[in-house]
N, C-alpha and C positions, 0 to 999 in steps of 0.2 A: 314795758319789754322784759325789766328784772325779772317783774313777778311772774310772768310769761315762762321763761327762763328755769323759776324754780320751780314753777307747775311740770314741767316737762323732766326735770331731775327726779322730783319726787314721785311721778309716774312711771318713770324706769324703774324705782327701787323697786316699789308695789309690786311694779312687772316681773322683776327679779326674784323677790320674795315668794309670787305665786309659781313661779316654774320650781325654785327648790323644793317647795312642796310638792308640787305632782313628779318631781324626781323623786324625792322618797314615798312618797305611795307607788310607785311604779317597781324600783327595787323592793321593796317589802312585797308587794303581792308576786315579782319572780322569786324571790326567797322562798315564799309558801307554796308555790307552784314545784320548785325543785324538790322540796322537802316531802309535799305529797307523792312525786315522781319517784322518789327514793323507796318510799315507803311500799308503793306499789311494787317493784322492781324486788325489794327484799321479801315481800310475801309470796311471789309467784317464784322464786328460786333462793328459797332460805341456805340450801347445800352449797351455794355458790362462796367461792371467796373470793371473788373480784364482781366489783359491783360498778354499772357506769355511775362516774365520777358527779357531782351536783354541778348545774352551769354555775360557773364565776361570774358573778357582776361585778366587774371592775369600774370602779368608778372613775370619772375623765372630768378631769376640771373643766369646765365650760368656759369660755372667752367673757373675762371682764369687759362691763361696761364702762366707759369712762367717765364715770360720777362718783360725787362722795358717797352716796347713798350703796352703792355698788361694791366700794373700796371697804367699807365696815360689815357688808353682810356676811354672812356665814358661808362656810364652804361650803361649794354645790358638787355633786357627783352627776353624771352624765346617765342618760335611762340605758336600760338595758339595749342592745342590738337585736333586732329584731329578726328572727331564725330566717336564715336565705332556704330557699328551694334550691335543690340542687339544678346544675345547669341542664337544659335540653339539650340533648345531642341532636344537631338536625337528621332528618333519615335521608341516607342517598337516595338519591331518584334511581330506580331499575335502569341499566343500561339496554336503551332499545335495540332491535336485532337492524340489521346492517339493509333491510329492506324500509324500515320504520326512519331512518335519518333522515334530515330534511335533504331534498335533492339527489340521495341515492337512485331513486327510481330514477327521474329524469334523466341524471346522466348517463346511466346506462343504456336508456332508450334512445337517447341522441348520438350517442358513439355508434350502439348498433345501427341506428340509422343512416348515418354519417357512412357506414362502410357498406352497408350495403347500396347506397345510393349510387357510392363512388364505383363500386362494381357492375352495376348496372349500367354505368354513364361508360364506360371500359368496353362492357358488353355490346353495348349499342354502337360505339364507334367502330370497333371491330366488326359486327355484322354490317352496318352499314357499307364498308369497303368490300366486304366478302359478296353479297349480294346485289352489290351496285345502287343500290338506293340512292335516289336522290342524285346530284352532282355535287363533287366536292364542296364546290364555295358554300354549298347549303347545308351541307353536313357540319362545315366548319362555323358557320352563321349559327346555325340552333344550338351548336355546344356552345358560342361563346353566351349569345342569349340565355342559354340556361344558366351558365355560370354567372352571369350580371345579377340574375334574378333570385340565385341562393344567397348571394351576397348582401342586395337589397333588402330579401325578406328577414336576413339576420339582422342587420339595420334594425329595421322596422320593429321586431320581436324584443331587440335591446330597448329600444326607445320608448316600449310601451312598458318593461316592465322595469325599468327607472323611474318612470312616472309612480309606479306602487313602490316604488322602493324596496323591491325584490328582482332577486337575478336568478336564473336558471342555465343549467349546460343546453338548454334549444338552441336558442342563437349562436352560439360557438359551435354548435355541429353544423346550424344552416351555411355559415360563414366559410368556416374548414371544408365543408363539400365545393361550395362555389369556389374556392381558390384552387382545389385541388382539381376540379373539372377544367378550370382556365388553364393551368399549369399540363396540362394531358391536351387541351388543344394546342397550344403551342409545341408540345413534341410530335403531335400530326403534322401540323404544317410545314415542320423543320423537319423530321426526320421521314416521314410517310409520302407528301406530295412534295418536297424539295420545292414550296413556292420560295424560302427565305434561306441565304445560306445559313452554315452551321453558327458563325461568329452573330448575326443579329438574331438567331433562334437562342441563342444561349442569353443576349441581352435583353430579350423583352422577358425569356422565363426569369431572369435575376429581376424585373420589374414586379412582375407579377407574385414571384415569393416574397420579395422585400414587402409589397404592399400588403399580404396576407399577416406576417408576421410582424411587420410595425401596428397592424391593427391588434394583433394576439399583444403586444406590450401596450398596446394602450388601454385594452380590456383588463390586461394584468391576468391572461388564461393561457396559463400553458399547453389546456386542453387545446385549443384552438390551434396552437402552434405544432404539437405534437401532431395532430388532426391532419394539418396541412401538410408538412414535412412526408409524415409517413405514408399516406394516400397517394400524394403524388410520385412516391418513389417506388412505391410496391406496382402501380399500375402502368407507371412509364413502360415497363417491356410489353403489357398487355396490350398495349397502342401501337407500339412498331414492330410486335411479331418477334422480335429477335432482339439478343443481347450482344452490344457489340461497344463502339468507341463511343457513339453518340448517345446511350444510355448512360455512361460512365462519365461523360461530361456533364449532361445534365444533372445528374446527382449531385457532383462536383459543385455546382454553382448553386444548389439548392441547399446545400451543407453549410457553403459559406455566407447562405443568406442568413441561415438561422442563428449561426454563428454573430454575425454583426447585429440580429435583431436584439439578442439578449446578452449572449457572452458565456452562456452555461453557469450564470451566476442565479443557483437559485432553482433552476430549472434542471436537475438531473435528467427525468426524461424525454426532454428533447435534445439534452446529447446523446444520447442513448438514440434517438430516431433519428437525428440528423449523420449520426456517423455507423453504427452495425450495421442496418439494411443497405447503406451505399457503398460500404468495404465488400458486404456478399455478392451484390451487384455487380461489381468489379472483378472479385473473384470469378465470378459465372463467366464474366465478358472473357475473362483470359482463358478460360479451360476450352470454350465455345470459339475462339480464335487459335488454339493452341490445336483443336480437331482438325478445323480447316486448313490450316498450311501456318505459314510464319507468325508468330506473334506479333501484334502491333506493340509500338511503344508507347501510343497515347496510353495507354493502361499504366505506365510505369508514371508518366505524369498527373493522371487520375486518382493514382495511389498513393504518389508524394504529397499531393496537395493534399488531400484528405487527412492522412499521417499528420500536416502541419497544422491543420485547422484542429484536429483533435488533440494535440498538444496545446495548443494555445487555450481554446477551449478548458482545459484539463488545469493548466499555470491558474487560469482567472478564477476557476472555482475554487481550488484548492487554498488561495489565498483568501478567500472569505469563510469556507468551511475544512478546518482544517483534519475533519472527520471524513473528508469525500475518499469514496473508493471508485465513483462512477468514471471521474476521470482515467483513473487507471486502466478500465475495462477497455474505456472508446480505445486509448491511444496503442493498448495491445490488440486491439482488433481492427485498427487501420494499419497497424506496424506487418502483422500478418498479411494482408494484401499487397503490400510493398516488398516485402522478401518473397512471395508469390511471382509476383510481377519480375522482378529481377531475376529470380531463379529458371524461367523459361527462356530465358536470350541466352545468347553465347558466351563463351567463357570471359571473354573483354570485358563485355558491359558485366556480366554479372560480379564477377569478384571486384570493378570497379564501384558498381553499387553501393555493395556490402562493405567495401571498406569507407565510401562517402557517409553512408550510413552509422556506421560504428562510431566516424569522427564527430560527425553531427551531433549525435546524442550522446556522446561524451562530454562535449562544449556545453550541450544543452543542461546535462546534468550540473556541471560546475557553475552556469550563470542561475541556475531556478534553486540552487544550493545556499544562496545569501540575498542579502538584500542588494540591490535596492527591489529585484523581483520576487526573490525568495526569503524564508525556506518555504518548499511546497510540502504538502504531506510524504509523510515517509513511505506509503505504499507508492503514491506517484514519483518519488524518488527512486524507489526500488524497480520500479517497473521501465524507468528511464534509462538506468544503471544496467539494468540486463540485457535490454536491446541492445545498447551498444556491445555488449560484451558478448551477446548471443552474434550480430553481425560481424564483427569481427574474427569470429570463429569460424564464421563461414566464408568470408573472404579469404582467410587461410587454407580452408580445404577447398576452395573450388580453384583459386590461382594459385597456390605454391605447387611447384614440382613434388611428384610422391617422395622424393628421397628427403627432403625439405619440409614435410607437411608436419610432423612432430617439433621440428625446430621452429617454425612458423608458429604453433600454439603455445609455445614454450616462451616465446619471444612476446607473445600478446601477455599472457598471464605477470611474466614481468614487468611489463609495460604497466598496466595494470595495480600491480603491487606499490611499485613506484608513486602511481598520483596517489594511489591511498593513503602514502608516507608523506606527499608534500601536500597535500590537501587537508589531511587530518580528520577525512570525510567516513563516518562509520558505513554511509549508504556504498562507498568506491570502494571502502573494504569488503564488502559483503560481495559485490561483483569480482574483486579481485579473487576472492576466496573460490566463488561458483568456478571462473576461468583456473584457478590452479588447482581445483578437483579434474576438469577436464583433461588440462594438459599432464597432471599424473598418470591418470588412466590410457593418456597418448603414451606418454612413457616407460610404459611397461613394458612396452615390446624391445625393450635394449636389456633390460635385467634377465628376462624370461629369454632371450637369446643366447646367456653366456652359463646356464645351466649344462651344456654339452658342447663336447669341443668340436662336433662337426656344426651343430647351429653355428658355433662362434665365431667357425671359416667363413660361413658366408656372410655374415652381420657384416654392416658397413659400421667400423671402429671407429670413423674420424667422425660421423654425424653422434655417434653414442658417446664419445668425449666431449661435444662440444654440446650436446643435450644435456650430460651430466653437469657440465659448469652451470648451465641456464637454470636446470631445475635445483641445483645448489643454491644458487641465487634466488629463485624464488622462494625457497624455505627460509634462507634467512628474512628478506625482504618481508615476509610474511609475519613471521617473529617479531622484526622491528617495528612493522605496523598494527600489531595487534599491541604491543606496549604505548606507543605514542597518540595512536586513538584515543578519545577518552569514551566514559562510557561502558565501556569492556570488561567483565565483571572476573573478578581475580581469578577464579576457576577457570576460565576460557584462558588467559594469557598463561598460564600454567598448562594447560592443555597443550596451548600451539608451541610452546618452548620445546615440551616433549614429541610432539609431530616434526617440528622443524627439526630438531637432533635425530629422530629415527630416517627422516628424508635426508638429512646430510651425508650419515652414515652410509645409506645405500647409495645413495648419487658417488660418494667417494669410492666406493666399493667397484662401482660401474665404469668408475673415469680411472683406477686403475687398472684393471683389467682390460680395458681399450688402450691404454699405454702399453698394457706388455702384449696387447695382440699386435699393434703398429711397429713397437721395436722387433717383435719376433718375426713379422714379417717383412721388415726388413733386413732382417739377415737370415731368411730363410728359414726359420725357427719358428712356425706359429706355434705349433703343439706347447713350444717351453716356454712361451711368452703368455699362454693362456695361463698355464699353471702355475708361473710365476707371478703372474695376475692377482688369482687366485688365492696364495701363498700370503703375497703381499697385504692384500684385501682382511685376512684374519689379523694378520699382525696389527695393520691399523687399527683394528676395531679394538683390539686390546690395548694399545696405546691411549687411545680415548677412553677407556674403560679406568685406568690409571687415572689419567688426569684429573675424571670428574671422581673418584675417589681421594684424590689429594685435596682438591678444591671444594668439597664438601665440609672438608675441617677446618677450612681456613676462612669458609663464607657462612658466617652466621645464620643470615637471611634464607641461603639457598641450601642448606645444610642435609636436609630430609632429604629435598628432593634428587640434589647430586650422587648422595649416596644410594639410593634406591635405581637411578640410573645407571650408575658406575657398577653396582654388582648385577644389575640384569643385563648388561651387555657383555661382562666378561663369561655370564652363563651364555647369552649368543654366540658368543667368540669358541667358547669351547665344544655346542653342540654343533657349530659351524665344522669346527675341527674334526668331531668324531663321526658326525655324519654325512659331510660332504667332502671335505679334503681328503680324507681316509680313503674312501672308496673313489676320488675323483684323481688325486695327486698320486704320483709316485715318484719313485728314487728320491734326487738331491731334495727338491722340492719338499714332498712329504718331511722329510727328515726335517728342514730348516724350518718349516711351519711347528712343527710338534715343539722341537728346541726353544725356539724364538718365543714361541705362547707359553711355556713353562716357563722359561726365565721372566717374562716378563709378570705371569702370577706371581713367580716366588718375589719379585720386585716390588711388586705392587704391595704386598702383603707385609713387606719389611718398611716400605717405605711410609704405608697407612698406620702401622705399628708406632714408628716415630712420630707421624704428624700428630696423634692420638696423645703420647705423651706430653708433646707442647704444648697442645690447648687444655691439658689437666693443671689445675691448680697445683702450686707445691705441697701444701699439707698432704693432698691426694697422692701425688707422688712418690713423698716419702714414705 
């Protein structure tokens, strides 16, 4: 055994020596090849200052074999690494045309076939009723047999494709056509022939729709669900030959079944198919009913249910897809139908409905903005908040007395501004900003009435004073909300402060003039009150300008902004004094306005100079 071990060690040493010699020969050949290549390059380009450097052969020590012979052997160098070919970039296959993609042509033909078949079925049912073909029982029976045959054919084709491990849109189109045809049969027996009451018809329709949608979920086919819902929705009026409450209730049941089948998660086209066409049919039903006489309240219920279903589906989809925009569109479409449904009724129902919508969507915004339900995507949250604000404005404009419409709009804007501060929500702040813009436009009726004495006499000074206080509160809360809500850029915060100051000055002037008018009316001197109010407004603006100038020197953070605003307001005060007060005021009030404003300008300049001296360092002052 000892001899065999020695033989093994001897053979290992001899093998190592042979490898060293082979490495030496290989390195020598590499050096010779590099030298010859260098000579060729030099002869080809003698004037070149830089040539390709020779290949450097770096010896790499091989791993020694654990034996005495190997330990005593000479140092070895690794053979030169073989030249590697540059990696081959795989060629991208050409993008096929749309008609060459797998299943594209089949899907188009299947959808077209489903649509054409459904149209044919609807036309057959309508023609059979018009011409009196067969008895009604036979017509319905043939329709049911055709629907079942189409669904069975879809299952058969699907099973054959599954055995070959290939799937196409053909079985989906067959099944969708069958379910839509069955749904139309239910519409016919309920609304056309009146064989079953509406409640039973709705139940049967729900069973048919849920069966088809569950099959779509089992096959994981959005196309089947969309064709089932869209075909039945659009062809229901063709079978009933009218638009009304029955069609509205049917499409609501169909939309609810579609939502329960999937919840709109991952199937955006189903959300569109189950909401937007149904909302359109409800709107058409409202238009037809209004033309025939008093509108029905069933449309309100149908539109309200559609809106709730759209909101639930949008929230469900938004929690799984943060960039979802379809939910916002479906909620907006359903809400338009609900707003119209309330709008065609009397004042009491209309105002109550709008108010309930405003409160409901405000609560929905608060609930969906945070866990456990939210937060939902920003577009959806913005849509919900906008609907709340628009509904509130509609409620005020439709229900408030004409004298207090502007007041109601201002109170609405004030409420949303307070909600933005309380919730610290950017979406609520945006809604508050939108309502504030509408409130500002409505408020302009007051200052425009105070440019001329005759218009001021006829204007309601009491509501002007109240509205001015509310508008000033909106400006203050708006600036506060921009400061406390996170994520608002500094530039927007600065602009909000400027806008709040301008709004505050305008509303304060209107309030002062309103007080002057009220006091003048009380003493039988309306003209004097109007003039006194304008004079005091100019003085008030000048006082504010002086305060801003002095405050600018005291506050390092807001120095530039305060100084600019103070100087700008002083310029506006002087401009009002010469352009308006000089032409409008007369007598003692013109003198008072000019003297007081001039004294305030002088006092402001003196106070500003003293404050500036106090802010300078002692060396600079000396």
